[in-house]
C-alpha positions as CSV (number, residue, x, y, z in Angstrom):
1,M,8.1,66.5,8.8
2,K,11.6,65.1,8.0
3,A,11.0,62.3,10.5
4,Y,7.6,61.4,8.9
5,L,9.2,61.5,5.5
6,Q,11.9,59.1,6.7
7,L,9.2,56.8,8.1
8,L,7.6,56.5,4.7
9,R,11.0,55.4,3.1
10,P,10.4,57.2,-0.2
11,H,13.6,55.8,-1.7
12,Q,12.0,52.3,-1.6
13,W,9.2,53.6,-3.9
14,L,11.7,52.9,-6.7
15,K,10.6,49.2,-6.4
16,N,7.2,50.2,-7.6
17,L,8.5,51.0,-11.0
18,M,8.1,47.3,-11.5
19,L,4.5,48.1,-12.2
20,L,5.6,49.7,-15.4
21,F,7.6,46.8,-16.7
22,P,4.6,45.1,-18.4
23,P,3.5,48.1,-20.5
24,F,7.2,49.1,-21.1
25,L,8.2,45.7,-22.3
26,G,4.9,45.2,-24.1
27,G,5.5,48.3,-26.2
28,T,2.4,50.2,-25.0
29,L,3.9,52.6,-22.4
30,L,5.4,55.2,-24.7
31,V,2.8,55.3,-27.4
32,G,0.2,57.4,-25.7
33,Q,-2.1,54.5,-25.0
34,Y,-2.7,55.5,-21.4
35,S,-3.8,58.8,-19.9
36,S,-1.8,60.3,-17.1
37,G,-4.3,59.1,-14.5
38,Q,-4.1,55.5,-15.8
39,L,-0.3,55.6,-15.5
40,L,-0.2,57.3,-12.1
41,W,-3.0,55.8,-10.0
42,P,-1.5,52.3,-9.8
43,L,1.9,53.8,-8.8
44,V,0.2,56.0,-6.1
45,A,-1.7,53.0,-4.7
46,F,1.5,50.8,-4.3
47,C,3.6,53.7,-3.0
48,L,1.1,54.4,-0.3
49,G,0.6,50.7,0.4
50,S,4.3,49.9,0.6
51,S,4.9,52.9,2.9
52,A,2.1,51.6,5.1
53,S,3.8,48.2,5.2
54,Y,7.2,49.8,6.1
55,I,5.6,51.7,8.9
56,L,4.0,48.5,10.3
57,N,7.3,46.7,10.0
58,D,9.1,49.5,11.9
59,I,6.4,49.3,14.7
60,C,6.9,45.6,15.1
61,D,10.7,45.9,15.0
62,V,11.1,49.1,17.1
63,E,12.8,47.4,20.0
64,Q,15.3,45.5,17.8
65,D,16.0,48.6,15.8
66,R,17.1,50.4,18.9
67,L,20.0,47.9,19.2
68,H,21.1,48.3,15.6
69,A,24.0,50.6,14.7
70,R,22.2,52.1,11.7
71,K,18.5,51.4,12.2
72,K,18.5,53.0,15.7
73,H,18.2,56.3,13.9
74,R,14.9,55.5,12.3
75,P,12.1,57.8,13.4
76,L,10.3,55.2,15.6
77,A,13.4,53.8,17.2
78,A,14.8,57.2,17.9
79,G,11.5,58.4,19.4
80,K,11.0,61.2,16.7
81,V,7.5,59.8,15.9
82,G,5.2,58.2,18.4
83,I,3.8,54.7,17.9
84,H,0.2,55.8,18.1
85,R,0.7,58.4,15.3
86,A,2.5,55.8,13.2
87,V,-0.4,53.4,13.5
88,V,-2.9,56.1,12.5
89,L,-0.7,57.1,9.5
90,A,-0.4,53.5,8.4
91,V,-4.2,52.9,8.6
92,V,-4.9,56.1,6.6
93,F,-2.4,55.1,4.0
94,V,-3.9,51.6,3.6
95,V,-7.4,53.0,3.2
96,V,-6.3,55.6,0.6
97,A,-4.2,53.0,-1.2
98,A,-7.1,50.6,-1.4
99,A,-9.4,53.4,-2.7
100,C,-6.9,54.2,-5.4
101,A,-6.5,50.5,-6.3
102,W,-10.3,50.0,-6.5
103,W,-10.5,53.0,-8.9
104,V,-8.0,51.1,-11.2
105,S,-9.8,47.7,-11.1
106,A,-11.0,45.0,-8.7
107,G,-8.2,42.7,-9.9
108,F,-5.6,45.3,-9.1
109,L,-7.1,45.8,-5.6
110,M,-6.8,42.1,-5.1
111,F,-3.0,42.2,-5.8
112,L,-2.5,45.2,-3.5
113,L,-4.4,43.5,-0.7
114,L,-2.4,40.3,-1.2
115,Y,0.8,42.3,-1.0
116,L,-0.4,44.1,2.2
117,G,-1.5,40.8,3.7
118,I,1.9,39.1,3.1
119,S,3.7,42.2,4.3
120,L,1.7,42.2,7.6
121,S,2.2,38.4,8.1
122,Y,5.9,38.9,7.4
123,S,6.2,41.6,10.0
124,L,4.2,39.7,12.7
125,W,5.3,36.1,12.2
126,L,7.0,35.0,9.0
127,K,10.2,37.1,9.3
128,D,11.6,34.6,11.8
129,L,11.1,31.6,9.5
130,P,14.2,30.9,7.4
131,L,13.6,30.6,3.6
132,I,9.9,31.5,4.1
133,E,11.0,35.1,4.9
134,L,13.1,35.2,1.8
135,F,10.1,34.2,-0.4
136,C,7.9,36.7,1.4
137,V,10.1,39.6,0.3
138,V,10.5,38.1,-3.2
139,S,6.7,37.9,-3.5
140,G,6.6,41.7,-3.3
141,F,8.5,42.1,-6.6
142,V,6.4,39.4,-8.3
143,L,3.1,40.9,-7.1
144,R,4.1,44.3,-8.4
145,L,4.8,42.7,-11.8
146,L,1.4,40.9,-11.9
147,A,-0.4,44.0,-10.6
148,G,1.2,46.1,-13.4
149,G,0.0,43.6,-15.9
150,E,-3.5,43.8,-14.5
151,A,-3.5,47.6,-14.3
152,Y,-2.3,48.2,-17.8
153,G,-3.9,45.3,-19.6
154,V,-0.7,43.4,-20.5
155,V,-0.3,39.6,-20.4
156,I,2.8,38.6,-18.4
157,S,4.8,35.9,-20.3
158,D,6.1,32.9,-18.4
159,W,9.8,33.8,-19.2
160,L,9.3,37.4,-17.8
161,F,7.6,36.0,-14.6
162,L,10.4,33.6,-14.0
163,S,13.1,36.3,-14.7
164,V,11.6,38.7,-12.2
165,F,11.1,36.0,-9.6
166,L,14.7,34.8,-9.9
167,L,16.1,38.3,-10.1
168,A,14.2,39.2,-6.9
169,L,15.6,36.1,-5.2
170,F,19.1,37.0,-6.2
171,L,18.7,40.6,-4.9
172,V,17.1,39.6,-1.6
173,S,19.7,36.9,-1.0
174,G,22.4,39.5,-1.6
175,K,20.8,41.9,0.9
176,R,20.6,39.1,3.6
177,L,24.2,38.1,2.9
178,S,25.3,41.6,3.3
179,E,23.4,41.9,6.6
180,L,24.9,38.6,7.9
181,R,28.5,39.4,7.0
182,Y,28.8,43.1,7.6
183,E,26.0,44.4,9.9
184,G,26.3,42.1,12.9
185,G,23.7,39.6,11.7
186,E,25.7,36.7,13.2
187,T,25.3,38.0,16.8
188,P,22.5,36.1,18.6
189,G,19.6,38.3,19.6
190,H,20.7,41.2,17.3
191,I,18.7,42.8,14.6
192,R,17.6,39.9,12.4
193,P,17.6,36.6,14.4
194,V,16.6,34.6,11.3
195,L,20.0,35.1,9.8
196,T,21.6,32.8,12.3
197,C,19.3,30.0,11.0
198,Y,20.9,29.9,7.6
199,P,23.7,27.4,7.2
200,K,27.2,28.7,6.3
201,G,27.4,29.2,2.5
202,F,23.6,28.9,2.0
203,L,23.0,32.6,1.0
204,E,26.1,32.6,-1.2
205,G,24.8,29.5,-3.0
206,C,21.3,31.0,-3.3
207,M,22.8,34.0,-5.0
208,L,24.8,31.8,-7.4
209,L,21.8,29.6,-8.2
210,S,19.3,32.4,-8.8
211,G,21.8,34.6,-10.6
212,S,22.7,31.8,-13.0
213,A,19.1,30.9,-13.5
214,V,17.9,34.4,-14.2
215,L,20.4,34.8,-17.0
216,V,19.0,31.7,-18.6
217,T,15.3,32.7,-18.3
218,Y,16.0,36.3,-19.3
219,T,17.9,35.1,-22.4
220,M,15.0,33.0,-23.3
221,Y,12.7,36.0,-22.8
222,V,14.9,38.1,-25.1
223,I,15.1,35.5,-27.8
224,S,11.4,34.7,-27.7
225,H,10.5,38.4,-28.0
226,Q,13.2,39.0,-30.7
227,S,14.8,41.8,-28.6
228,T,18.4,42.9,-29.0
229,I,20.7,40.3,-27.6
230,W,23.1,42.9,-26.3
231,V,20.9,43.4,-23.2
232,V,22.0,39.9,-22.0
233,P,25.7,40.6,-21.6
234,L,24.8,44.0,-20.0
235,S,22.5,42.2,-17.6
236,C,25.2,39.7,-16.8
237,F,27.6,42.6,-16.0
238,G,25.0,44.1,-13.7
239,L,24.5,40.9,-11.8
240,L,28.2,40.4,-11.3
241,A,28.6,44.1,-10.3
242,F,25.9,43.7,-7.6
243,W,27.5,40.4,-6.4
244,M,30.9,42.0,-6.1
245,R,29.3,44.9,-4.2
246,V,27.8,42.6,-1.7
247,L,30.9,40.5,-1.2
248,S,33.1,43.6,-0.8
249,G,30.9,44.9,2.0
250,R,29.5,47.9,0.3
251,G,25.8,47.0,1.1
252,G,23.2,44.8,-0.5
253,D,20.1,46.9,-0.4
254,P,18.9,46.9,-4.1
255,T,17.4,50.4,-4.1
256,R,20.3,52.0,-2.3
257,A,22.8,50.2,-4.5
258,L,21.0,51.4,-7.7
259,L,20.8,55.0,-6.4
260,R,24.3,55.2,-4.9
261,D,26.5,52.9,-7.0
262,P,27.4,54.7,-10.3
263,I,28.2,51.5,-12.1
264,L,24.8,49.9,-11.3
265,F,23.0,53.1,-12.1
266,I,24.7,53.3,-15.5
267,V,23.9,49.6,-16.2
268,G,20.3,50.2,-15.4
269,F,20.1,53.3,-17.5
270,L,21.8,51.6,-20.5
271,W,19.4,48.6,-20.1
272,V,16.4,51.0,-20.3
273,L,17.9,52.7,-23.4
274,L,18.7,49.4,-25.2
275,V,15.4,47.8,-24.5
276,G,13.4,50.9,-25.2
277,W,15.3,51.5,-28.5
278,G,14.6,47.9,-29.6
279,I,10.9,48.0,-28.8
280,Y,9.9,51.6,-29.7
281,V,12.4,52.6,-32.4
282,G,14.1,49.5,-33.8
283,S,10.7,47.8,-34.5
């Protein structure tokens, strides 16, 4: 059971909280507007769908994972779970996720299927194409945001869309840079061949560009929504803390960083408190 649980990567479900951003920032999440079912079913659908995509990705990468110092311990690479059973589990998860999404709305199901389609295309072909593979991973964050807006009936503002897109690009670039520098990514034929296609300094520049841009777009979002301006310096601190974490070789996975880095966890917690206070108490 532990091996099957590892196969699902439940720690990555943290990304699905992006679905709650629209109602949280829109001021409707904590006012009793939604029933427990309305809140939970979209999260359940994306948790099951994302786990299915992780399983399919592990199936496609099983041979490469066996050569990786850390990923060789994954259930499929280590032989703890058979390929056939993993395929069956992924199909079941996709079917149940689609059923849950259909119960939410047809539009929400469209976003889920688009997410699954991009994830499958990424695992089969697109992961070997530089820059395109970056945007495939980034699209997962953006689709969660749009799906949340659809599920909870909240319109996504342009500034919020751009902020999430640029933040996702910053985080994904940091993860790739960490892999390239500290996980043997520069070795030809190793775990992620696409990393050797990026010119020297490209990923660092991508982090600098997207990190700077997200501060601008998020500042505009805060000002346009008359939110507390203190969240901008806090966000700047968080971006720099993640950048320093990546450059110091402590890992670039966003979910692991948030769960294991006390500084980033405190920044995230304070951000939720400040934004929540400004929306639900200060107003």
